[in-house]
C-alpha positions in Angstrom: -2.1 -23.2 8.5 -4.7 -21.1 6.6 -3.0 -17.9 7.6 0.3 -19.3 6.5 -1.1 -20.3 3.2 -2.7 -16.9 2.8 0.6 -15.1 3.5 2.4 -17.5 1.2 -0.1 -16.6 -1.5 0.6 -12.9 -0.9 4.3 -13.5 -1.1 3.9 -15.4 -4.3 1.9 -12.5 -5.7 4.7 -10.0 -4.7 7.4 -12.3 -6.2 5.3 -12.7 -9.4 4.9 -8.9 -9.7 8.6 -8.2 -9.0 9.6 -10.9 -11.6 7.7 -8.9 -14.3 10.7 -6.6 -14.6 12.7 -9.4 -16.2 9.7 -10.2 -18.6 9.4 -6.5 -19.6 13.0 -6.1 -20.7 13.2 -4.8 -24.3 9.4 -4.8 -24.6 7.3 -2.2 -26.3 5.1 0.0 -24.1 1.9 -1.6 -25.3 3.3 -5.1 -24.6 4.3 -4.0 -21.1 0.8 -2.6 -20.3 -0.9 -5.7 -21.8 1.2 -8.1 -19.6 0.6 -6.0 -16.5 -3.2 -6.1 -17.0 -3.2 -9.9 -17.6 -1.1 -10.6 -14.5 -3.1 -8.3 -12.2 -6.4 -9.9 -13.3 -5.0 -13.4 -12.8 -3.2 -12.7 -9.5 -5.9 -10.6 -7.8 -9.0 -12.1 -9.4 -10.2 -8.8 -10.9 -13.3 -8.1 -12.9 -11.3 -6.0 -15.3 -8.3 -3.8 -15.6 -7.7 -0.9 -18.0 -4.8 1.4 -18.9 -4.1 4.4 -21.0 -0.7 5.4 -22.4 -0.5 9.2 -22.7 1.3 9.3 -26.0 4.1 11.6 -25.0 6.8 11.4 -27.7 8.2 9.0 -28.7 5.6 6.7 -27.1 2.3 6.2 -28.9 -1.0 6.8 -27.2 -3.2 3.7 -26.5 -6.1 2.4 -24.4 -6.1 -1.2 -23.3 -8.9 -3.1 -21.5 -8.7 -6.7 -20.1 -11.5 -8.5 -18.4 -11.6 -11.8 -16.4 -14.0 -13.4 -18.8 -12.5 -12.2 -22.1 -8.9 -11.3 -21.4 -7.8 -11.7 -25.0 -9.9 -8.9 -26.3 -8.5 -5.4 -26.7 -10.6 -2.2 -27.1 -9.5 1.0 -28.6 -10.9 4.4 -27.9 -13.7 3.9 -30.5 -15.3 1.0 -28.5 -13.9 1.8 -25.0 -16.6 2.1 -22.4 -17.1 5.8 -21.7 -17.2 5.3 -17.9 -13.9 3.5 -17.8 -12.4 6.2 -20.2 -13.5 8.8 -17.7 -11.9 7.0 -14.8 -8.6 6.9 -16.8 -8.5 10.7 -17.1 -5.4 12.2 -15.6 -7.5 14.7 -13.7 -9.6 12.1 -11.9 -8.8 11.8 -8.1 -6.7 8.9 -7.0 -9.1 7.5 -4.4 -10.9 4.1 -4.0 -14.6 4.3 -4.9 -17.5 2.0 -5.7 -19.5 2.3 -8.9 -21.9 0.3 -11.1 -20.0 -2.3 -13.2 -19.8 -0.8 -16.7 -19.2 -4.2 -18.2 -21.9 -6.2 -16.4 -24.3 -6.4 -13.5 -23.6 -5.3 -9.9 -21.1 -2.9 -8.4 -17.4 -2.9 -8.3 -14.7 -1.4 -6.2 -12.4 0.7 -8.4 -8.8 1.8 -7.6 -7.1 4.3 -10.0 -3.3 4.8 -10.3 -0.9 7.0 -12.3 2.3 5.6 -13.7 4.0 8.9 -12.8 3.0 12.0 -10.8 2.9 14.2 -13.9 0.8 11.6 -15.9 3.3 11.8 -18.7 3.3 8.0 -19.0 -0.4 7.2 -18.4 -3.0 5.9 -16.0 -4.4 2.6 -14.7 -7.7 1.5 -13.1 -8.4 -2.0 -11.6 -11.9 -3.2 -10.4 -13.2 -6.1 -8.4 -16.7 -7.1 -7.3 -15.3 -8.3 -3.9 -16.5 -6.1 -1.0 -13.1 -6.3 0.8 -11.1 -5.3 -2.3 -8.5 -4.1 -2.0 -6.9 -5.6 1.1 -3.7 -4.1 2.4 -1.6 -6.8 0.8 -3.5 -6.4 -2.5 -2.9 -2.6 -2.4 0.8 -3.3 -1.7 0.9 -5.7 -4.7 -0.8 -3.1 -6.9 1.6 -0.3 -5.9 4.6 -2.5 -6.5 3.2 -3.6 -9.9 2.5 0.0 -10.9 6.0 1.1 -9.8 7.7 -1.7 -11.8 5.5 -1.0 -14.8 6.3 2.7 -14.6 10.1 1.9 -14.5 9.6 -0.5 -17.5 7.7 2.1 -19.4 10.4 4.7 -18.8 13.0 2.2 -19.9 11.0 1.5 -23.0 10.5 5.2 -23.6 14.2 5.8 -23.3 14.9 2.9 -25.7 12.5 4.5 -28.2 14.2 7.9 -27.6 17.6 6.4 -28.2 16.4 4.7 -31.3 14.9 8.0 -32.5 18.2 9.8 -31.7 20.1 7.2 -33.6 17.8 7.6 -36.6 18.1 11.3 -36.4 21.9 11.1 -36.2 22.0 8.9 -39.3 19.7 11.4 -41.1 21.9 14.3 -40.1 25.0 12.5 -41.2 23.4 11.7 -44.6 22.2 15.2 -45.0 25.6 16.7 -44.2 27.3 14.2 -46.4 25.1 15.3 -49.3 25.7 19.0 -48.7 29.5 18.7 -48.2 30.0 16.9 -51.6 29.8 20.4 -53.1 32.6 21.8 -51.0 35.7 19.7 -50.8 37.4 22.2 -48.7 34.9 21.7 -45.9 34.7 18.0 -46.2 37.6 17.2 -44.0 36.4 19.6 -41.3 33.0 18.0 -41.3 34.5 14.5 -41.3 36.5 15.4 -38.2 33.4 16.8 -36.6 31.4 13.7 -37.3 34.2 11.5 -36.1 34.4 13.4 -32.8 30.6 13.2 -32.4 30.6 9.5 -33.1 33.4 9.0 -30.6 31.5 11.0 -28.0 28.4 8.9 -28.6 30.5 5.7 -28.3 31.9 6.9 -25.1 28.5 7.8 -23.9 27.3 4.3 -24.7 30.3 2.8 -23.0 29.7 5.1 -20.0 26.0 4.0 -19.8 27.1 0.3 -20.0 29.6 0.7 -17.2 27.0 2.5 -15.0 24.5 -0.4 -15.5 27.1 -2.9 -14.4 27.9 -1.0 -11.2 26.0 -2.0 -8.0 27.3 0.6 -5.5 26.2 4.2 -5.5 29.6 5.5 -4.5 31.1 3.8 -7.6 28.4 5.3 -9.8 29.2 8.9 -8.7 33.0 8.3 -9.0 32.5 7.1 -12.6 30.3 10.1 -13.4 32.8 12.5 -12.1 35.7 10.9 -14.0 33.7 11.0 -17.3 32.7 14.6 -16.8 36.2 15.8 -16.0 37.4 14.0 -19.2 34.7 15.6 -21.4 35.5 19.1 -20.3 39.2 18.6 -19.7 38.8 20.1 -16.3 41.5 20.4 -13.6 39.3 19.6 -10.6 35.8 18.4 -10.0 33.3 17.1 -7.4 29.9 15.4 -7.2 27.4 16.5 -4.5 24.2 14.7 -3.5 21.2 16.5 -2.1 20.3 15.7 1.5 16.5 16.2 1.9 16.8 16.4 5.7 19.4 19.2 5.8 18.3 20.7 2.5 22.0 20.9 1.6 24.4 19.6 -1.1 27.0 17.3 0.4 30.2 16.3 -1.4 30.4 12.5 -2.0 33.2 12.4 -4.6 36.0 14.8 -5.6 39.2 15.0 -7.7 42.2 17.3 -6.9 40.9 19.4 -4.0 42.7 20.2 -0.8 41.2 19.6 2.7 40.5 23.3 3.2 38.2 23.3 0.2 36.4 20.1 1.2 35.8 21.5 4.7 34.5 24.8 3.3 32.0 23.1 1.0 31.0 20.2 3.2 27.3 21.2 3.1 26.2 23.9 0.7 23.1 25.9 1.2 24.5 29.4 0.2 23.0 30.6 -3.1 26.0 32.7 -3.9 28.2 29.7 -4.7 28.0 28.2 -8.2 26.4 25.0 -7.0 24.0 26.9 -4.7 22.9 29.2 -7.5 22.4 26.2 -9.8 20.2 24.4 -7.2 18.2 27.6 -6.6 17.7 28.3 -10.3 17.3 24.6 -11.3 19.7 25.3 -14.3 23.4 25.1 -15.1 25.6 27.9 -13.8 28.9 28.8 -15.5 31.3 31.3 -13.8 34.0 32.0 -16.4 36.2 33.9 -13.8 35.5 33.8 -10.1 37.6 37.0 -9.7 35.2 39.1 -11.7 31.9 37.4 -10.7 30.2 39.7 -8.1 28.1 37.0 -6.4 31.0 34.8 -5.9 33.1 37.4 -4.1 32.6 36.0 -0.5 34.2 32.7 -1.7 37.3 34.1 -3.6 39.7 33.3 -0.8 38.9 29.6 -0.8 39.0 29.6 -4.6 42.5 31.0 -4.5 43.6 28.5 -1.9 42.2 25.6 -4.0 43.7 27.0 -7.2 40.7 27.5 -9.5 39.5 30.5 -11.5 36.5 29.1 -13.4 33.7 26.7 -12.4 30.5 25.2 -13.9 27.8 23.4 -12.0 25.2 21.1 -13.6 22.2 20.0 -11.5 20.9 16.4 -11.5 17.2 15.8 -11.5 15.0 12.8 -10.9 12.3 11.7 -13.4 9.9 13.5 -11.1 11.9 16.8 -11.3 13.3 16.5 -7.8 16.9 17.7 -7.2 19.2 14.7 -6.7 22.6 16.4 -6.7 25.2 18.5 -8.6 28.2 17.8 -10.9 30.8 20.6 -10.8 34.0 21.1 -12.7 36.7 23.6 -12.0 39.5 25.1 -14.1 42.8 26.7 -13.1 42.4 29.6 -15.7 39.4 31.6 -16.7 37.4 29.3 -19.0 34.0 28.5 -20.4 33.3 24.9 -21.7 32.2 24.7 -25.3 28.6 24.2 -26.2 29.4 20.7 -27.4 31.1 19.9 -24.1 28.1 21.2 -22.2 25.7 19.2 -24.4 27.6 16.0 -23.7 27.7 16.9 -20.0 23.9 17.1 -20.0 23.7 13.7 -21.6 26.1 12.3 -19.0 24.2 14.1 -16.2 21.0 12.6 -17.4 22.4 9.1 -17.3 24.0 9.7 -13.9 20.6 11.0 -12.5 18.8 7.9 -13.8 21.4 5.6 -12.3 21.4 7.4 -8.9 17.6 7.2 -8.8 17.7 3.6 -9.8 20.2 2.7 -7.1 18.1 4.5 -4.5 14.9 2.7 -5.8 16.7 -0.7 -5.6 17.7 0.1 -2.0 14.2 1.0 -1.1 12.9 -2.2 -2.8 15.4 -4.3 -0.9 14.3 -2.7 2.4 10.7 -3.5 1.5 11.4 -7.1 0.7 13.3 -7.5 4.0 10.4 -5.9 5.8 8.0 -8.4 4.1 10.2 -11.3 5.3 10.1 -10.0 8.8 6.3 -9.6 8.7 5.9 -13.1 7.3 8.0 -14.6 10.1 6.1 -12.7 12.8 2.8 -13.7 11.4 3.8 -17.4 11.5 4.8 -17.1 15.1 1.6 -15.3 16.1 -0.8 -17.7 14.3 -0.8 -20.5 17.0 -1.2 -18.0 19.8 -4.1 -16.2 18.1 -5.9 -19.6 17.5 -5.4 -20.6 21.2 -6.8 -17.3 22.4 -9.8 -17.6 20.2 -10.7 -21.1 21.4 -10.2 -20.1 25.1 -12.4 -17.0 24.6 -15.2 -19.0 23.0 -15.4 -21.9 25.5 -14.7 -19.9 28.6 -18.4 -18.8 29.0 -20.0 -22.3 28.9 -17.3 -23.8 31.0 -17.8 -20.9 33.5 -21.5 -21.9 33.7 -20.5 -25.6 34.3 -18.3 -24.6 37.2 -20.9 -22.3 38.7 -23.7 -24.9 38.5 -21.4 -27.6 39.8 -20.7 -25.6 43.0 -24.5 -24.9 43.3 -25.2 -28.7 43.0 -22.6 -29.5 45.7 -24.2 -26.9 48.0 -27.7 -28.4 47.5 -26.4 -31.9 48.2 -24.4 -30.8 51.3 -27.5 -29.6 53.2 -28.7 -31.6 56.2 -31.7 -32.5 54.0 -30.3 -32.6 50.4 -32.6 -30.6 48.1 -32.6 -33.1 45.2 -34.9 -31.0 43.0 -32.6 -28.0 43.1 -29.6 -30.3 42.6 -31.3 -31.9 39.6 -31.9 -28.5 38.2 -28.2 -27.6 38.7 -27.1 -30.8 37.0 -29.5 -30.1 34.1 -27.8 -26.7 33.7 -24.4 -28.4 33.8 -25.5 -30.8 31.0 -26.8 -27.8 29.0 -23.6 -25.8 29.4 -21.4 -28.8 28.6 -23.4 -29.5 25.5 -23.0 -25.8 24.5 -19.3 -26.0 25.0 -19.2 -29.1 22.8 -21.3 -27.2 20.2 -18.8 -24.3 20.3 -15.8 -26.6 19.9 -17.5 -28.3 17.0 -18.3 -24.9 15.5 -14.6 -23.8 15.9 -13.4 -27.0 14.3 -15.8 -26.5 11.4 -14.6 -22.8 11.1 -10.9 -23.8 11.0 -11.6 -26.5 8.4 -13.6 -23.9 6.4 -16.6 -26.3 6.6 -20.0 -24.8 5.5 -22.2 -23.3 8.2 -25.0 -25.4 9.5 -27.6 -22.8 8.5 -31.3 -23.4 9.0 -34.4 -21.2 8.9 -34.9 -20.5 12.6 -36.9 -18.1 14.8 -34.3 -15.4 16.0 -36.6 -14.5 18.9 -36.4 -18.2 20.2 -32.6 -18.1 20.0 -32.6 -14.8 22.0 -34.7 -16.5 24.7 -32.4 -19.5 24.8 -29.4 -17.2 25.4 -31.3 -15.2 28.1 -32.0 -18.5 29.8 -28.3 -19.5 29.7 -27.3 -16.1 31.1 -30.2 -15.7 33.6 -28.1 -16.5 36.6 -25.4 -14.0 35.7 -28.0 -11.3 35.0 -29.8 -11.8 38.3 -26.5 -12.2 40.2 -25.4 -8.8 38.8 -28.7 -7.1 39.7 -29.5 -6.1 36.2 -33.0 -5.1 35.1 -33.6 -6.9 31.8 -36.2 -5.9 29.3 -37.1 -8.0 26.2 -38.7 -6.0 23.4 -39.1 -8.7 20.9 -41.0 -8.3 17.6 -44.6 -9.5 17.6 -44.2 -10.7 14.0 -42.2 -13.8 13.0 -38.4 -13.2 12.9 -37.3 -16.1 10.8 -33.8 -16.1 9.2 -31.4 -18.6 7.8 -28.7 -18.9 10.5 -26.3 -21.2 12.2 -27.9 -21.6 15.7 -24.6 -22.1 17.6 -22.8 -19.2 15.9 -25.7 -16.8 16.5 -25.8 -17.9 20.1 -22.1 -17.1 20.3 -22.7 -13.6 19.0 -25.6 -12.9 21.4 -23.7 -14.3 24.4 -20.7 -12.1 23.6 -22.9 -9.0 23.3 -24.9 -9.7 26.5 -21.7 -10.6 28.5 -20.1 -7.3 27.3 -23.3 -5.4 28.5 -23.2 -7.2 31.9 -19.5 -6.2 32.3 -20.3 -2.6 31.4 -23.2 -2.5 33.9 -21.5 -4.1 36.9 -19.4 -1.0 37.9 -22.6 1.1 38.4 -23.5 2.0 42.0 -25.5 5.2 41.8 -28.0 4.4 39.1 -30.1 1.4 37.9 -28.4 -1.3 35.9 -30.7 -1.6 32.9 -30.4 -3.9 29.8 -32.8 -3.9 26.9 -32.8 -6.5 24.1 -35.0 -5.9 21.1 -35.8 -7.4 17.7 -37.7 -6.2 14.7 -38.4 -7.1 11.1 -38.8 -4.5 8.3 -40.8 -4.5 5.1 -38.0 -6.2 3.3 -37.9 -9.0 5.9 -34.5 -8.0 7.3 -34.3 -9.0 11.0 -32.6 -6.5 13.3 -31.5 -7.3 16.8 -30.3 -4.7 19.3 -28.5 -5.0 22.7 -28.7 -1.7 24.6 -27.1 -1.1 28.0 -26.8 2.0 30.2 -23.4 1.0 31.6 -19.9 2.4 31.3 -19.2 2.3 27.5 -15.9 2.8 25.7 -14.6 6.3 25.2 -15.3 8.1 21.9 -11.6 7.8 21.0 -11.9 4.0 21.1 -15.2 3.5 19.1 -13.3 3.1 15.8 -11.2 0.2 17.3 -13.7 -1.9 19.3 -14.0 -4.4 16.5 -10.2 -4.8 16.0 -8.9 -8.2 17.0 -7.0 -8.1 20.4 -8.2 -4.6 21.2 -9.9 -4.4 24.6 -10.8 -1.6 27.1 -11.0 -4.2 29.9 -7.9 -5.0 32.0 -8.4 -8.8 31.5 -10.0 -8.7 28.1 -8.6 -10.6 25.2 -10.2 -8.3 22.6 -11.6 -11.2 20.5 -15.4 -11.2 21.3 -16.6 -8.4 19.1 -14.1 -9.2 16.3 -15.3 -12.8 16.1 -19.0 -11.7 16.4 -18.7 -9.2 13.5 -17.0 -12.0 11.4 -19.9 -14.4 12.2 -22.6 -11.8 11.3 -20.8 -10.8 8.1 -20.6 -14.5 7.1 -24.4 -14.5 7.5 -24.6 -11.6 5.1 -25.4 -9.0 7.8 -23.6 -6.2 9.6 -22.7 -5.6 13.3 -22.4 -2.0 14.4 -22.0 -0.1 17.6 -23.1 3.4 18.7 -22.8 5.4 21.9 -26.1 6.2 23.6 -27.1 9.8 24.1 -26.7 9.6 27.9 -25.2 6.4 29.1 -23.9 3.2 27.7 -23.8 1.7 24.2 -26.1 0.0 21.7 -24.9 -3.0 19.6 -27.1 -3.7 16.5 -26.8 -6.5 14.0 -29.0 -7.3 11.0 -29.7 -10.6 9.2 -31.0 -10.5 5.6 -33.9 -12.6 4.5 -32.9 -16.3 3.9 -29.4 -15.4 5.0 -28.4 -14.1 1.6 -24.8 -12.8 1.2 -24.5 -9.2 0.0 
């Protein structure tokens, strides 16, 4: 249930972040960034979050800082902490790092982001004092939030640009009106020109509105082609989309072409065609007459068959400058579109590129949400199985001792003269192992209920001796030479006795299983303890057995990873979790010659890091 609640919380975070797109509609850039920081701090329990808007026209520059304790305060560049300002620099590397908290005590984990690859929009940093920050889910939430914020900032930037263009147009109209009052003869010509310009802007607005209402990519490119042919009064036209796998332009929409032309230009890589040259030069190509253009000479037969003499190709680029496709128009006679027609074509191409990129982004987002749904379902299915495997792993060792001692007791009692003393000793071991199984089950129940650990100040050396007594029969039965190198000084630490026993039993059992296959050299096991000047207690379990390969060392603490045929891969994962809950660390290193050494540390008084 805890895993399900955690996953549900993660899904709620993702839904909350995705929902920001609706909140940000028609908002100013500063409002978008302010909302983003507040939501991230609240959703991810951050210490602080900061953002910088680059100030590329028409968007104003700004720096905003929000903290968990004083989220209503805003800091400009005059009072902005210099360390955070440095982290926000566009040249700073985009890698997770830890640093002293510039706003308070302790250290924080800092994750930087850019709203776009060229840093034209701005940068963002988030920081948390949690050691495990960011988790994979938190990183996913952050990336989705940054992507959505970037799209909202770009929409806001476009809105400001449109507003600026509208103001500029009004100023131009006013200026021209003032100038043309002195020349009545030119007034009607300028009036017609302004009327045509206004009509073009109106059509552009209507075109953009229609594109926003379209949900299918094919319908988008069809609408773009129709509008471009109408602007240039062309006879033919086609839209090609760039295929990143084949590195070619492929026709997805066309008007007026015969099958022979479509077959010839199915996938264009050749730089001698108009669209190929435009893709290579990353700029528009206009061929006024294909019969006189030297580079187009290889394609003149297909041009004659299709019936065109002139062609123009305008490339479509993403916001990141990547080629998306090409809009081409063709004319039956030698022709060059006017500058006005080409300017309008550029505006239409820009809107088309934005919509094509948006449709592709929506498709990717839909795939991501579907993948999250599948992961959620799979996690729910796995939860019960994982819990059952954990319980079986933890109680298997004491129950194995119960069975072994029960068989020994029966053997002592079945003798002609029952050996009651040995039988009594076996029964005492049965009681000890049964009590330990009961303690393990109680510990597991407390863990699943998130009950506090039963931590007491205990002698770690005494717990080591208890575990060695429990496993004495297995050690002797496996022919293992065991050496205890325990500290002469007191090794007291605040620990949960049952959980620390679980860790030691897991480590010693692993060492026994690594030593059993040996036949040509002694089976040696060394268990040591020490206390340093800062009262940190360190325990080591060193064997000379068959350790895991170098390629598996990075995975031995992963849950459900095991190098043993019948292993469940839970022992070391659970042991590390227990030690970390005590504020310590569990590590493994390969020995110089044979085997492996497992070492864990316990801080004084069991303090958490």
